[in-house]
DRENTOR-438932 format. One record per residue: x, y, z of N, C-alpha, C in turn. Coordinates in steps of 0.05 Angstrom, whole numbers. Each point is the difference from the previous one (the first is absolute). Layout:
% DRENTOR-438932
(site (X, Y, Z), (X, Y, Z), (X, Y, Z));
...
***
This chain:
% DRENTOR-438932
(site (26, 1040, 913), (0, -6, -38), (-31, -8, -8));
(site (-9, 19, -24), (-17, -3, -9), (-13, -23, -7));
(site (-30, -9, 7), (-15, -32, -17), (4, 8, -20));
(site (-6, -21, -24), (-4, -10, -15), (-27, 6, -12));
(site (-12, 11, 17), (-30, 6, -5), (-4, 24, -26));
(site (-22, -1, -13), (2, 20, -27), (5, 22, 15));
(site (11, 31, -21), (0, 24, 18), (-31, 6, -4));
(site (-13, -10, -17), (-29, 13, -1), (-19, -9, 30));
(site (10, -31, -6), (-10, -14, 29), (7, 20, 28));
(site (29, 5, 8), (3, 15, 18), (-15, 23, 6));
(site (4, 15, -29), (-15, 25, 2), (-37, -2, -2));
(site (-9, -20, 4), (-28, -6, -12), (-17, 15, -15));
(site (20, -3, -19), (-22, 11, -25), (4, -18, -22));
(site (-11, 12, -27), (-4, -27, -19), (27, 9, -25));
(site (4, -17, -17), (20, 7, -13), (-9, 20, -25));
(site (-20, 2, 2), (-9, 19, -18), (-3, 33, 5));
(site (4, 1, 27), (2, 19, 22), (8, 29, -15));
(site (-15, 21, 6), (17, 28, -17), (18, 11, 21));
(site (16, 15, -2), (21, 8, 13), (-17, 23, 24));
(site (-19, 7, -2), (-14, 18, 25), (-8, -26, 23));
(site (-9, -29, -18), (-14, -16, 26), (28, -12, 14));
(site (23, -4, -11), (25, -1, 6), (10, 9, 27));
(site (-8, 28, -13), (17, 20, 23), (-18, 2, 19));
(site (-26, 1, -2), (-23, -3, 27), (-4, -31, 12));
(site (17, -22, -9), (1, -20, 10), (28, 1, 20));
(site (18, 11, -2), (28, 7, 11), (-9, 14, 23));
(site (-16, 28, -2), (-1, 15, 17), (-12, -8, 17));
(site (-19, -22, -13), (-16, -6, 35), (11, -26, 14));
(site (31, -24, -16), (8, -9, 7), (20, 10, 21));
(site (12, 27, -1), (27, 7, 11), (-14, 14, 18));
(site (-33, 13, 5), (-8, 7, 20), (3, -17, 22));
(site (-4, -28, -9), (-3, -18, 26), (20, -15, 8));
(site (19, -2, -21), (25, -16, 7), (29, 7, 8));
(site (-6, 37, -7), (21, 9, 6), (18, -5, 36));
(site (21, -8, -1), (15, -4, 17), (-11, 19, 31));
(site (1, 26, -11), (-2, 18, 22), (-32, 6, 16));
(site (-14, -26, -13), (-35, 7, -7), (-7, -32, 17));
(site (9, -21, -15), (-9, -26, 3), (21, -11, 24));
(site (-20, -13, 26), (24, -10, 17), (8, -25, -4));
(site (-15, -13, -25), (10, -30, -8), (23, -2, -4));
(site (14, -20, 12), (32, -11, -11), (2, 1, -20));
(site (-7, -13, -19), (0, -2, -22), (-13, 20, -25));
(site (3, 34, 12), (-7, 20, -12), (27, 10, -17));
(site (26, -11, 6), (16, 13, -12), (-2, -8, -25));
(site (8, -32, -6), (0, -15, -13), (-22, -1, -33));
(site (-25, 8, 23), (-19, 0, -19), (-8, 25, -10));
(site (15, 20, 8), (0, 25, -11), (25, 4, -26));
(site (7, -13, 2), (34, -5, -18), (-22, -16, -26));
(site (-14, -17, 8), (-9, -12, -18), (-21, 21, -17));
(site (-14, 4, 15), (-25, 23, -19), (19, 17, -5));
(site (26, 17, 8), (9, 26, -23), (12, -19, -15));
(site (8, -24, -5), (16, -17, -23), (-23, -5, -26));
(site (-19, -3, 19), (-19, -13, -29), (-16, 31, -7));
(site (-3, 19, 16), (-5, 37, -10), (19, 8, -28));
(site (27, -3, 10), (25, 10, -17), (-5, -7, -26));
(site (-8, -33, 0), (8, -10, -24), (-31, 5, -14));
(site (-16, 1, 12), (-36, 6, -18), (-8, 20, -5));
(site (25, 20, 12), (-13, 31, -5), (23, 9, -16));
(site (21, -10, -14), (17, -2, -16), (-12, -8, -30));
(site (-6, 10, -20), (-8, -6, -26), (18, -23, -13));
(site (23, 2, -4), (21, -18, -9), (1, -17, 13));
(site (14, -5, 27), (-2, -21, 18), (-22, -21, 4));
(site (-30, 14, -1), (-23, -8, -2), (-7, -13, -29));
(site (14, 3, -14), (-4, -19, -27), (15, -28, -11));
(site (29, 14, 22), (13, -26, -4), (0, -18, 30));
(site (-20, 6, 15), (-8, -13, 18), (-23, -18, -9));
(site (-19, 13, -14), (-20, -15, -8), (3, -24, -26));
(site (30, 8, -11), (3, -21, -22), (19, -31, 11));
(site (23, 16, 16), (14, -27, 9), (2, 0, 30));
(site (-18, 19, 14), (1, -5, 30), (23, 4, 11));
(site (2, -4, 31), (26, 14, 8), (33, 5, -7));
(site (0, -28, -6), (26, -9, -6), (8, 18, -28));
(site (-24, 5, -21), (10, 23, -20), (11, 28, 13));
(site (-7, 4, 27), (9, 30, 4), (28, 4, 5));
(site (14, -16, 11), (21, 5, -4), (10, 26, 18));
(site (23, 15, -6), (5, 17, 10), (-25, 26, 2));
(site (-19, -5, -21), (-24, 19, 8), (-22, -6, 24));
(site (15, -16, 12), (-20, -4, 18), (-8, 26, 22));
(site (-6, -9, 26), (-9, 16, 17), (28, 16, 7));
(site (19, 3, -10), (26, 13, 13), (0, 28, -10));
(site (-19, 10, -6), (3, 22, -20), (6, 26, 18));
(site (-10, 5, 19), (-11, 12, 19), (23, 20, 8));
(site (-3, 25, 4), (19, 13, 8), (9, -6, 35));
(site (-29, -9, 14), (-8, -4, 24), (10, -25, 14));
(site (12, -23, -22), (8, -25, 13), (-16, -18, -12));
(site (14, -26, -8), (-18, -22, -10), (-22, -5, 14));
(site (-19, -5, -9), (-30, -12, -2), (-12, 20, 21));
(site (12, 34, -8), (-22, 19, 12), (-11, 24, -18));
(site (-24, 3, -2), (-7, 14, -15), (13, 29, 2));
(site (-7, 18, -16), (11, 31, 3), (-17, 13, 20));
(site (20, 23, 15), (-14, 17, 25), (-35, 14, -13));
(site (4, 6, -32), (-22, 15, -4), (-28, -27, -3));
(site (8, -22, 1), (-22, -20, -6), (-7, -4, 34));
(site (26, 0, 14), (-11, -12, 30), (-14, 19, 15));
(site (3, 27, -5), (0, 21, -1), (-36, 3, -1));
(site (-5, 4, -27), (-26, -8, -8), (-15, -20, 12));
(site (8, -25, 5), (-14, -17, 13), (-9, 9, 27));
(site (6, 17, 16), (-6, 15, 20), (-14, 18, 2));
(site (12, 21, -17), (-14, 18, -8), (-16, 10, -19));
(site (-10, -19, -18), (-16, 0, -24), (13, 23, -15));
(site (32, 6, -10), (11, -3, -24), (4, 35, 15));
(site (-8, 8, 17), (9, 30, 9), (23, 6, -3));
(site (26, -15, 9), (24, 1, 4), (11, 6, -26));
(site (-10, -13, -21), (20, 12, -28), (-14, 18, -17));
(site (-28, 10, 15), (-7, 30, -9), (15, 22, 12));
(site (-2, -4, 31), (20, 20, 7), (25, 5, -9));
(site (13, -25, -4), (34, 11, -12), (1, 9, -16));
(site (-26, -8, -31), (-1, 10, -22), (6, 32, 7));
(site (-24, 5, 12), (-4, 35, 4), (26, 12, 21));
(site (9, -11, 7), (27, 15, 12), (17, 6, -7));
(site (6, -14, -31), (26, -2, -15), (3, 22, -15));
(site (20, 28, 14), (8, 21, -23), (-22, 19, 2));
(site (-10, 2, 25), (-22, 14, 3), (6, 23, 16));
(site (-10, 27, -8), (22, 23, 13), (-33, 6, 15));
(site (4, 21, 14), (-18, 6, 25), (-12, 21, -7));
(site (-23, -3, 3), (-25, 25, -11), (4, 28, 17));
(site (-6, 26, -10), (-6, 17, 16), (-20, 2, 22));
(site (1, 15, 21), (-19, 2, 23), (-25, 10, -17));
(site (-26, -10, 23), (-19, 16, -11), (-8, 24, 12));
(site (-14, 21, -7), (3, 25, 21), (-32, 13, 0));
(site (-11, 11, 13), (-22, 11, 8), (3, 27, 7));
(site (-33, 2, -15), (2, 38, -1), (-24, -2, 10));
(site (-11, 18, 21), (-13, 9, 19), (-24, 24, -16));
(site (-14, 4, -17), (-11, 14, -19), (-31, 10, 18));
(site (-2, 26, 9), (-24, 13, 5), (-10, 10, -18));
(site (-32, -4, -8), (-18, 14, -21), (-19, 9, 20));
(site (-19, 15, -15), (-24, 11, 11), (-28, -24, -11));
(site (-19, 17, 19), (-18, -23, -4), (-11, -2, -30));
(site (-6, 18, -9), (-10, 10, -23), (16, -13, -27));
(site (31, 1, 10), (22, -10, -23), (0, -34, -1));
(site (-8, -6, 29), (-1, -28, 0), (-25, -15, -13));
(site (-20, 18, 9), (-26, -15, -21), (0, 5, -38));
(site (11, 22, -1), (5, 4, -32), (21, -7, -14));
(site (18, 0, 19), (27, -12, -15), (21, 29, -5));
(site (24, -6, 2), (15, 28, -2), (25, -12, -17));
(site (18, 11, -6), (31, -1, -5), (11, 16, 16));
(site (31, -18, 14), (7, 8, 22), (32, 2, -10));
(site (23, 19, 8), (22, -5, -5), (17, -3, 25));
(site (12, -23, -2), (15, -12, 17), (22, 10, 5));
(site (22, 10, 23), (30, 3, -1), (3, -3, 24));
(site (30, -35, -7), (12, -6, 21), (29, -13, 0));
(site (12, -1, 17), (32, -6, -6), (-1, -34, -4));
(site (14, -4, -14), (6, -38, 7), (26, -9, -18));
(site (11, -19, -2), (26, -9, -8), (-14, -6, -33));
(site (8, 12, -21), (-4, -5, -32), (25, -12, -13));
(site (-7, -8, -21), (22, -5, -18), (20, 10, -13));
(site (19, -1, 3), (24, 17, -3), (7, 8, -29));
(site (-6, 20, -10), (-1, 1, -35), (29, -3, -12));
(site (20, 3, 22), (31, -1, -9), (-5, -25, -17));
(site (5, -23, 22), (2, -33, -5), (-17, -21, -10));
(site (-32, 23, -3), (-22, -11, -5), (-15, -23, 23));
(site (12, 4, 22), (-9, -14, 21), (30, -30, 7));
(site (12, 6, -17), (15, -37, 2), (22, 8, 22));
(site (7, 24, 5), (20, 1, 18), (21, -1, -9));
(site (8, -2, -27), (28, -4, -11), (-4, 27, -6));
(site (27, 10, -12), (13, 24, -2), (-5, -8, -36));
(site (2, 28, -16), (-3, 0, -24), (19, -10, -20));
(site (-12, -15, -15), (15, -16, -26), (13, -32, 19));
(site (-16, -2, 21), (0, -28, 11), (-16, -13, 6));
(site (-3, -21, 9), (-32, -19, 13), (11, -22, 21));
(site (-21, -6, 11), (-1, -22, 22), (13, -26, -15));
(site (15, -11, 13), (5, -25, -6), (-12, -29, 16));
(site (7, -15, -10), (-8, -30, 10), (14, -4, 27));
(site (-8, -1, 14), (6, -4, 27), (26, -30, -2));
(site (20, -2, 9), (23, -20, -7), (-10, -18, 23));
(site (-4, 10, 26), (-7, -25, 18), (-28, -20, -4));
(site (-24, 8, -12), (-24, -9, -3), (-3, -16, -27));
(site (22, 20, -14), (-9, -8, -25), (-31, 12, -16));
(site (-7, 23, 12), (-25, 17, -7), (-20, -12, 5));
(site (1, -20, 21), (-26, -19, 13), (-12, 18, 29));
(site (18, 15, 7), (-8, 20, 28), (-5, -15, 22));
(site (10, -29, -3), (4, -24, 22), (22, -13, 0));
(site (5, -10, 26), (30, -20, 5), (-14, -20, 11));
(site (14, -27, -18), (-9, -26, 17), (17, -7, 10));
(site (-1, -22, 23), (17, -7, 12), (-5, -28, 13));
(site (14, -25, -9), (-4, -26, 7), (9, -10, 26));
(site (-25, -22, 12), (13, -12, 21), (-8, -29, 0));
(site (25, -18, 12), (-14, -24, 1), (-15, -8, 19));
(site (-17, -12, -2), (-30, -11, 22), (9, -30, 2));
(site (-17, -6, 10), (-4, -37, 6), (-19, -9, -28));
(site (-19, 17, -11), (-11, -4, -17), (15, 10, -28));
(site (22, 8, -5), (15, 4, -20), (4, 36, 5));
(site (10, 9, -24), (5, 30, -3), (-23, 16, 6));
(site (-2, 27, 13), (-26, 10, -1), (14, 35, -3));
(site (-13, 15, -12), (13, 25, -15), (-14, 25, 23));
(site (12, 21, 2), (-1, 18, 16), (-8, 29, -18));
(site (-16, 10, -5), (3, 22, -20), (-10, 29, 20));
(site (25, 18, -9), (-3, 17, 12), (7, 27, -8));
(site (-15, 34, -1), (6, 17, -25), (34, 5, -3));
(site (9, -2, -22), (21, 17, 4), (11, 18, 9));
(site (22, 2, 21), (5, 24, 15), (20, 19, -16));
(site (7, 3, -26), (14, 14, -18), (-15, 13, -10));
(site (-19, -7, -8), (-21, 19, -22), (-29, -3, 12));
(site (-2, -10, 24), (-22, 2, 19), (-25, -12, -9));
(site (5, -15, -19), (-28, -17, -12), (2, 12, -28));
(site (2, 19, -12), (-3, 15, -23), (12, -9, -26));
(site (25, -18, 6), (2, -20, -19), (29, 17, -24));
(site (-1, 23, 13), (16, 22, -20), (15, 18, 15));
(site (26, 15, -8), (11, 20, 20), (10, 26, -15));
(site (3, 13, 14), (4, 29, -19), (35, 2, 16));
(site (18, 6, -22), (27, 2, 1), (10, 26, 1));
(site (-7, 12, -15), (-3, 35, -3), (-17, 8, 1));
(site (-9, 16, 31), (-19, 10, 14), (-12, 33, -19));
(site (-19, 8, -4), (-8, 16, -10), (1, 26, 27));
(site (26, 18, -12), (13, 22, 23), (-31, 19, 12));
(site (-20, 6, -25), (-26, 12, 16), (-18, -15, 24));
(site (-1, -23, -11), (-18, -26, 25), (16, -8, 24));
(site (13, -2, -9), (31, -18, 7), (-11, -32, 1));
(site (-9, -5, -23), (-7, -28, -6), (-25, -7, 8));
(site (-19, 19, 17), (-25, -10, 6), (-20, 4, -20));
(site (8, 10, -27), (-17, 2, -19), (-28, 20, 12));
(site (3, 6, 11), (-22, 26, 16), (10, 19, 9));
(site (-23, 22, 3), (14, 23, 15), (-35, 13, 11));
(site (18, 16, 19), (-29, 16, 20), (-7, 25, -27));
(site (-29, -2, 0), (-7, 24, -14), (-26, 5, 6));
(site (-10, 30, -12), (-27, 6, 3), (-16, -2, -20));
(site (-27, -12, 6), (-14, -13, -23), (-27, 14, -1));
(site (-17, 7, -23), (-23, 12, -4), (-18, -21, -17));
(site (-24, 1, 16), (-13, -22, -16), (-24, 7, -3));
(site (-19, -2, -13), (-31, 0, -7), (-14, -28, 1));
(site (-21, 4, 14), (-13, -21, 12), (-37, 10, -3));
(site (-10, -23, -18), (-26, 7, 1), (-20, -14, 26));
(site (-13, 17, 9), (-16, -16, 26), (-36, -3, -15));
(site (-5, -29, -1), (-19, -1, -10), (-27, 6, 15));
(site (-18, 17, -16), (-28, 3, 11), (-11, -29, 21));
(site (-1, 8, 22), (-13, -21, 19), (20, -8, 25));
(site (26, 12, -2), (9, -10, 19), (-2, 2, 29));
(site (7, -11, 19), (-15, 5, 22), (26, -4, 23));
(site (1, 13, 25), (19, -3, 25), (16, -26, 0));
(site (22, -2, 0), (19, -30, -2), (10, -14, -26));
(site (-23, 3, -20), (14, -4, -23), (25, 3, -8));
(site (16, -21, -16), (21, 4, -14), (3, -8, -30));
(site (16, 22, -8), (8, -4, -33), (30, -12, 4));
(site (0, -12, -16), (25, -15, -11), (11, 5, -17));
(site (22, 15, -4), (12, 10, -20), (27, -15, -11));
(site (-4, -25, -16), (22, -19, -5), (24, 14, -12));
(site (25, -12, 10), (23, 8, -5), (12, 27, -2));
(site (-22, 24, 20), (10, 18, 13), (15, 5, 22));
(site (14, -29, 13), (3, 5, 29), (29, 8, -11));
(site (13, -17, 16), (39, 9, 1), (2, -18, -17));
(site (31, 4, -15), (8, -13, -16), (23, -21, 10));
(site (-11, -23, -6), (22, -23, 10), (31, 6, -6));
(site (12, -14, 21), (35, 9, -1), (11, -14, -30));
(site (15, 11, -14), (12, -7, -17), (-10, -13, -12));
(site (-29, 17, -16), (-15, -10, -23), (-20, -23, 8));
(site (-14, -1, 30), (-9, -19, 7), (-30, 10, -2));
(site (-18, -15, -6), (-31, 14, -8), (-7, 31, 20));
(site (-20, 12, -8), (-3, 20, 20), (-30, -8, 16));
(site (-1, 7, 22), (-20, 3, 15), (-24, 14, -7));
(site (-24, -5, 18), (-24, 14, -4), (-9, 21, 17));
(site (-12, 26, -7), (-10, 17, 17), (-28, -9, 2));
(site (-7, 5, 34), (-28, 3, 2), (-9, 21, 9));
(site (-20, 12, -4), (-9, 30, -3), (-25, -9, 23));
(site (0, 10, 26), (-15, -9, 23), (-21, 36, -1));
(site (-29, -15, -3), (-12, 27, -6), (-23, 1, 27));
(site (6, 36, 2), (-15, 4, 29), (-15, 24, -5));
(site (-23, -4, 1), (-28, 23, -4), (-2, 15, 23));
(site (-12, 24, -9), (1, 19, 23), (-29, -5, -8));
(site (-6, 4, 36), (-32, 2, -2), (-16, 25, -8));
(site (-30, -5, -9), (-15, 28, -8), (-14, 4, 24));
(site (-1, 30, 11), (-9, 11, 16), (-30, -9, 2));
(site (-13, -4, -24), (-36, -11, 3), (-5, -30, -4));
(site (14, -1, -24), (-8, -30, -15), (20, -22, 14));
(site (-20, -24, 4), (18, -25, 18), (-8, -26, -26));
(site (33, -6, -5), (-2, -23, -18), (3, -32, 15));
(site (-11, -22, -26), (-5, -26, 19), (-4, -13, -25));
(site (35, -9, -7), (1, -8, -24), (-11, 14, -28));
(site (-18, -6, -9), (-8, 23, -32), (-26, 13, 8));
(site (-6, -3, 28), (-27, 13, 4), (13, 27, 20));
(site (-22, 23, -8), (7, 25, 23), (-28, 0, 10));
(site (12, 12, 29), (-24, 9, 17), (7, 33, 7));
(site (-26, 11, 1), (-8, 29, 8), (-18, 4, 26));
(site (-1, 10, 16), (-21, 7, 14), (-10, 22, -7));
(site (-27, 12, -6), (-13, 21, -3), (-14, 7, 34));
(site (8, 21, 10), (-17, 9, 15), (-29, 14, -8));
(site (-23, -6, 16), (-25, 17, -8), (-15, 7, 25));
(site (-5, 17, 0), (-26, 22, 32), (-26, -31, -6));
(site (-7, 9, 16), (-33, -15, 1), (-21, 8, -21));
(site (6, 27, -3), (-16, 13, -25), (4, -13, -28));
(site (30, 1, -1), (11, -4, -29), (-11, -34, -2));
(site (8, -17, 23), (-14, -31, -6), (-27, 3, -13));
(site (-22, 22, 19), (-22, -9, -3), (-16, 6, -19));
(site (14, 34, -9), (-7, 6, -20), (4, -4, -30));
(site (33, -6, -4), (14, -4, -20), (22, 16, -6));
(site (17, -2, -14), (22, 27, -5), (17, -4, -28));
(site (11, 20, -2), (27, -9, -11), (22, 6, 4));
(site (26, -15, 5), (23, 8, 11), (29, -8, -28));
(site (18, 3, 13), (22, -2, -17), (26, -25, 11));
(site (-2, -13, -15), (14, -26, 15), (29, -1, -18));
(site (31, -4, 13), (17, -2, -7), (5, -25, -23));
(site (20, -4, -19), (-1, -22, -14), (23, 4, -11));
(site (10, -16, -11), (32, -5, -12), (-2, 19, -25));
(site (-20, 10, -14), (0, 13, -18), (-7, 28, 12));
(site (-13, 4, 21), (11, 28, 5), (-33, -3, 19));
(site (-16, 22, 9), (-27, 4, 14), (-21, -3, -20));
(site (-19, -18, 7), (-22, 0, -8), (-30, 0, 13));
(site (-16, 7, -12), (-31, 7, 12), (-9, -22, 7));
(site (-16, 0, 17), (-10, -32, 8), (-25, 7, 4));
(site (-27, -11, 1), (-29, 8, 3), (-4, -25, 29));
(site (-1, 15, 16), (-17, -15, 28), (-27, -3, 1));
(site (-24, -22, -4), (-16, -1, -8), (-11, 7, 34));
(site (-27, 15, -3), (-19, 2, 24), (1, -35, 19));
(site (2, 7, 17), (-3, -26, 25), (23, -17, -1));
(site (27, 11, -9), (13, -16, 3), (7, -7, 31));
(site (3, -30, 10), (5, -7, 19), (28, 4, 16));
(site (7, 6, 20), (29, -5, 14), (14, -21, -6));
(site (22, -7, -16), (12, -16, -2), (-3, -25, -34));
(site (-20, 21, -25), (0, -4, -11), (28, 4, -13));
(site (3, -16, -30), (18, -5, -19), (-6, 5, -28));
(site (9, 25, -10), (-6, 4, -23), (23, -10, -19));
(site (1, -9, -16), (20, -20, -19), (11, 12, -25));
(site (16, 18, -8), (8, 7, -24), (17, -16, -20));
(site (-16, -20, -9), (18, -21, -17), (22, 16, -25));
(site (21, -21, 3), (21, 10, -9), (21, 26, -6));
(site (-6, 9, 35), (17, 23, 5), (16, -12, 23));
(site (7, -23, 4), (19, -15, 19), (31, 2, -15));
(site (15, -18, 10), (30, -5, -2), (-8, -21, -31));
(site (25, 9, -23), (0, -19, -20), (13, -28, 16));
(site (-13, -21, -17), (13, -24, 4), (34, -9, -11));
(site (14, -1, 20), (36, -3, -18), (-3, -26, -17));
(site (-17, -23, 1), (6, -23, -15), (-30, 2, -21));
(site (-11, 8, 5), (-28, -1, -20), (-8, 24, -16));
(site (15, 4, -22), (-4, 20, -14), (-31, 15, -7));
(site (0, 27, 6), (-25, 10, -3), (-24, 2, 23));
(site (14, -22, 19), (-17, 0, 24), (4, 20, 24));
(site (-19, 10, 10), (-1, 25, 19), (-10, -13, 24));
(site (-5, 0, 27), (-10, 4, 23), (-18, 20, -6));
(site (-17, 10, 32), (-28, 21, -3), (9, 18, 25));
(site (-17, 17, -2), (11, 27, 25), (-19, -6, 16));
(site (2, -11, 31), (-24, 1, 11), (-7, 25, 19));
(site (-25, 14, 0), (-4, 22, 17), (-16, -10, 26));
(site (4, 1, 25), (-15, -2, 16), (-8, 20, 17));
(site (-23, 0, 6), (-6, 24, 13), (-4, -5, 30));
(site (5, 21, 11), (6, 7, 29), (-21, 16, 8));
(site (-18, 2, 16), (-21, 29, -1), (6, 6, 35));
(site (10, 29, -2), (3, 8, 22), (-20, 12, 15));
(site (-9, -7, 26), (-19, 4, 17), (13, 24, 22));
(site (-7, 13, -2), (-4, 34, 16), (1, -2, 32));
(site (22, 9, 14), (4, -4, 27), (-10, 23, 17));
(site (1, 19, -21), (-11, 26, 9), (-23, 18, -14));
(site (-21, 8, 3), (-18, 12, -10), (-6, 23, 9));
(site (-5, 18, -20), (-12, 24, 4), (-37, 2, 11));
(site (-4, 19, 9), (-31, 2, 4), (-18, -13, -17));
(site (4, 13, -23), (-15, 3, -28), (14, -25, -5));
(site (13, -18, -5), (12, -27, -7), (-15, -18, 10));
(site (-4, 11, 34), (-9, -32, 13), (-37, 6, 1));
(site (-8, 30, -8), (-35, 2, -7), (-3, -21, -27));
(site (21, 5, -17), (-10, -18, -28), (4, -24, 9));
(site (17, -9, 11), (-3, -28, 3), (-14, -14, 20));
(site (-17, 15, 15), (-25, -7, 14), (-19, 0, -14));
(site (-9, 14, -20), (-16, 2, -15), (-6, -19, -22));
(site (30, -4, -6), (3, -27, -14), (-8, -27, 11));
(site (12, 3, 22), (-12, -21, 21), (-32, -11, -1));
(site (-3, 29, 18), (-36, 1, -9), (-11, -9, -19));
(site (7, 8, -20), (-13, -11, -35), (3, -31, 3));
(site (31, -11, 2), (-4, -31, 1), (-11, -15, 20));
(site (-11, 11, 25), (-13, -16, 20), (21, -9, 12));
(site (32, 12, 4), (17, -20, 19), (3, 18, 25));
(site (4, -7, 19), (7, 11, 35), (30, 5, -4));
(site (-1, 24, 11), (26, 12, 0), (5, 12, 35));
(site (21, 9, 0), (8, 13, 32), (-15, 32, 0));
(site (-14, 1, 14), (-7, 37, -5), (20, 17, 11));
(site (4, 20, -13), (9, 24, 7), (36, -6, 4));
(site (18, 13, 0), (26, 7, 3), (13, -16, 28));
(site (24, -5, 7), (9, -6, 37), (-5, 23, 9));
(site (-6, 29, -11), (2, 17, 20), (-42, 2, 8));
(site (-12, -7, -17), (-32, -4, 4), (-9, -30, 19));
(site (18, -16, -9), (-6, -21, 16), (14, 4, 28));
(site (21, 14, 7), (11, 9, 33), (-25, 16, 3));
(site (-12, 21, -2), (-17, 21, 8), (-25, -28, 4));
(site (-4, -12, -14), (-31, -12, 4), (9, -30, 26));
(site (26, -8, 7), (9, -9, 16), (-6, 16, 26));
(site (12, 21, 3), (-4, 20, 18), (-27, 13, 13));
(site (-29, -8, -19), (-17, 13, 6), (-1, 21, 2));
***
C-alpha cells in the first residue's frame, strides 16, 4: 500500500515543478528502484509508489484535483487509469526511463511505413583530363522503377490500397501479457501488411501488385571539375523504387580516373618530370611541357640544377569546394648523364673539366686497359 507521503515528496520535486522536472525525477527513481534492477526487498512496493505518484502528477487534470483536495478527491481518477495495471506507468514511460525516450520515437517511426527502394552503385570511368576539367556523362543501367500503370501503388486501375484491418493502419500489432509488475506490451510488425499499414486487394496486372517493374534507364550526370579517383556522387531518389509506393533509394556514382601517360596528380597538384641533357641544364633551353590545356612552351634558365622544381601557378586541378581556386603544375627537372660518349663528346667534356680545374679519369675504358698493360 502506498504511503501517505505527498506525491511531490515521493518524487523529490517541489509543488511548482514543471512536467519536464517531474518526468526527469520519475526516470531517475525508476532506474534505481525497478525490481529487475534493485536488490532491495522493498523495491516492488517502492516502485509502485513512484509510479502512482508519477501517474497523478504527470496528468494535468488529476494533478489539479490532487493539489486542491489531496488523494481523497481523486477517487476513480487515481493511479488505476493505466492500461498496464494499477500503480504502474505506461510502457512508453518505463521504456523512456531506461532508454531516454528512444522506444517512443522508434515505435512512432515504425507505423505505416512502406519500405524504401534499394540504393544502387554505378562505376563510371573518366579520362584524366575529364576529371580535371569536368564533364557530362550519360549513364545507362537496369533497375526496378515505378510502374506507370498503377503509379507505384500496386493497385489495379480504378482501385486503391486500403487500411489494413489487422493493425488498423499502424503497421504494428501489440500483444499484452501479465507479469508480476502488471501488464507488459509486446509490439511486432503486422504480419498481414508487413508493417506498411495498408494492403492491396485488387492487384495491378502489369506489376502483379509490386508497384514497380524492371526497366532500362538513361540518366545524364554532371561530373564536377576536380573530381578524383574513388570519389562518389550521390543522386538522391535515382535508385530503385520502393515496393507499393515506397520511397526510392539513391544512386551512387563511383568515379574511376584513367591515369595520364605523363602527368601525375596528387590532390589538386599536378607533377611532370622534364628530362634535360647536361648541356641543356647548363646552358638553358626551351622545352614543351604537357598541361591540361595542351602543350606549353617553358624556358629553362641556364644553370638549372638536377631536382629543381619549376612551378606553374594555377595550372593544376580545380578545388571541388572552393570556387575559382586551382592547384599548380610542378615541373621537376631530371638531368640525364650519358653512359656512352663518342670520342668528340669525351674530348669536349675533358676540355670543360680542365677549364674548371676538375679531376677526371683519363681516356676511355680501352685507353685505360692499354695503359695498364703497358
